[in-house]
C-alpha positions, -999 to 999 in steps of 0.1 A, spaced: -345 -297 233 -313 -317 231 -304 -302 263 -335 -305 279 -334 -342 269 -299 -347 283 -308 -333 318 -339 -354 319 -318 -386 312 -294 -377 337 -320 -368 361 -334 -404 355 -302 -420 359 -295 -403 392 -328 -413 405 -323 -449 397 -289 -449 413 -303 -434 445 -330 -459 445 -306 -487 442 -284 -473 469 -312 -471 493 -322 -508 486 -319 -527 520 -311 -560 499 -281 -572 477 -290 -566 441 -291 -603 436 -323 -605 458 -342 -591 429 -336 -624 409 -348 -659 415 -325 -673 442 -336 -707 443 -335 -736 418 -348 -774 420 -342 -806 404 -377 -820 411 -400 -789 421 -396 -760 400 -430 -747 415 -414 -747 450 -382 -731 439 -403 -703 422 -423 -697 455 -392 -694 475 -375 -671 451 -404 -648 456 -411 -650 493 -375 -648 506 -368 -613 492 -405 -603 502 -399 -616 537 -366 -594 538 -383 -562 523 -375 -532 545 -345 -548 562 -315 -526 568 -281 -542 572 -264 -572 553 -280 -606 552 -272 -641 535 -296 -670 532 -290 -705 525 -317 -735 520 -315 -770 511 -344 -794 507 -330 -829 501 -363 -845 490 -370 -823 461 -333 -811 457 -342 -775 462 -316 -750 467 -316 -714 477 -287 -690 480 -289 -654 488 -254 -636 491 -244 -671 498 -204 -663 494 -206 -631 514 -184 -633 545 -199 -625 581 -185 -629 614 -193 -665 628 -200 -654 665 -211 -688 681 -223 -707 652 -188 -716 645 -193 -738 676 -208 -765 653 -177 -765 630 -154 -766 663 -171 -796 676 -171 -814 641 -133 -810 638 -129 -822 673 -148 -854 663 -128 -858 631 -95 -854 650 -107 -882 673 -118 -905 645 -83 -902 629 -70 -911 664 -92 -941 662 -108 -931 697 -139 -916 711 -143 -883 730 -129 -882 766 -153 -876 795 -139 -839 795 -144 -834 760 -178 -846 762 -185 -823 791 -170 -794 772 -188 -801 739 -222 -804 755 -218 -770 773 -205 -755 741 -234 -764 719 -264 -768 744 -256 -736 764 -233 -718 740 -205 -717 767 -176 -696 755 -150 -709 778 -158 -743 766 -155 -731 729 -122 -719 737 -110 -749 754 -118 -771 725 -108 -746 698 -73 -746 714 -72 -783 717 -81 -789 680 -58 -761 669 -60 -739 636 -45 -767 618 -69 -792 628 -97 -767 620 -85 -761 584 -80 -799 579 -117 -803 587 -128 -774 565 -109 -790 536 -126 -823 540 -158 -807 544 -156 -786 513 -160 -753 533 -134 -734 512 -146 -700 519 -144 -702 556 -114 -682 570 -99 -681 604 -96 -647 615 -59 -630 619 -67 -625 655 -70 -665 661 -102 -657 678 -130 -686 671 -158 -660 673 -143 -639 645 -141 -666 621 -152 -655 587 -181 -677 574 -204 -677 546 -240 -691 540 -229 -713 514 -200 -733 537 -225 -733 567 -251 -748 544 -226 -775 532 -218 -782 570 -256 -788 578 -257 -811 546 -227 -830 556 -242 -837 591 -273 -850 577 -260 -869 548 -250 -906 553 -229 -907 523 -203 -882 534 -167 -895 542 -157 -864 562 -173 -875 593 -186 -909 605 -223 -916 614 -217 -918 652 -200 -883 650 -227 -868 629 -255 -882 652 -236 -868 683 -235 -832 668 -272 -835 658 -281 -849 694 -266 -818 710 -282 -793 684 -315 -809 694 -308 -803 730 -299 -765 729 -316 -748 759 -351 -733 752 -339 -696 755 -315 -703 726 -339 -719 702 -349 -688 685 -341 -682 647 -345 -707 619 -368 -730 641 -395 -702 640 -423 -716 620 -413 -753 618 -443 -776 619 -451 -797 648 -436 -832 648 -404 -821 629 -371 -828 647 -353 -795 652 -315 -791 655 -303 -754 659 -273 -734 668 -273 -696 671 -247 -669 673 -251 -633 686 -226 -607 695 -222 -568 696 -184 -559 694 -189 -522 695 -170 -518 664 -196 -499 644 -209 -531 625 -239 -535 647 -251 -569 661 -241 -600 644 -271 -625 646 -268 -660 629 -289 -689 629 -283 -725 617 -311 -752 616 -317 -786 603 -350 -802 603 -364 -838 598 -387 -865 604 -421 -871 587 -409 -874 553 -389 -840 559 -353 -833 555 -341 -796 548 -316 -771 562 -318 -733 567 -289 -709 573 -293 -671 578 -263 -649 587 -270 -612 594 -249 -581 607 -257 -543 610 -285 -550 633 -292 -521 655 -303 -545 682 -303 -581 688 -340 -583 688 -339 -569 652 -317 -599 641 -339 -622 655 -372 -606 640 -352 -607 606 -341 -643 608 -375 -655 621 -395 -636 595 -378 -653 566 -377 -688 586 -414 -684 588 -419 -684 549 -391 -709 542 -411 -735 565 -444 -726 551 -433 -731 516 -413 -764 522 -443 -777 541 -473 -766 521 
């Protein structure tokens, strides 16, 4: 009998291990991912609805949410690193603006042209030009000021391979929408948000999906397949305000078999976040 019980116990343990290995979400997704200073009920809804929206997904994902009126925060795999692709262009622009502020000047006409092309049309050549102008030291200087301690420039030096986290990207969006920050002046923050609000229609997918009518939408997305076995990297940053709303959403993904799969994942979770924050 002891042998049979031992075999049964081992079998049960193996079954549990196999089920855990097959889970498409990080283990932490099973636990509440949200907390709130003013609305525990909202945090509880989001804690249930975010993992539910991601059920069945294959491939790594990270989510960050901050709702300023209720001080509700959500983090799923928030410190896990992902390749940035083009979402790092917001950081490049912020670092450029900080550099100009410290030199007590505005952006030149050329810098403005490059910035507009980089953000609104996701122009890679413009991003490379501004990345090189700011330099890695300038990027790191801004990251330190912004408290983005987990963001790492790739050894290759290529901006699109910057290692980012949902937590740091959420910190960036919170900085851009917070009047109390000292890392970037009000005119600079307004300029970044104005360009993010002017992203071309074909690139306004992702975190804006499900945003209510009348809310101002600021977005920057990134997508790339490097044919390195990691699948499509598809990322989306969004900040939303107006009509009493003020919240930010970050979703980072990799391991997507297609770009469309990444879009669907991000938009599926964005829909439930917008719904819960606006219900």
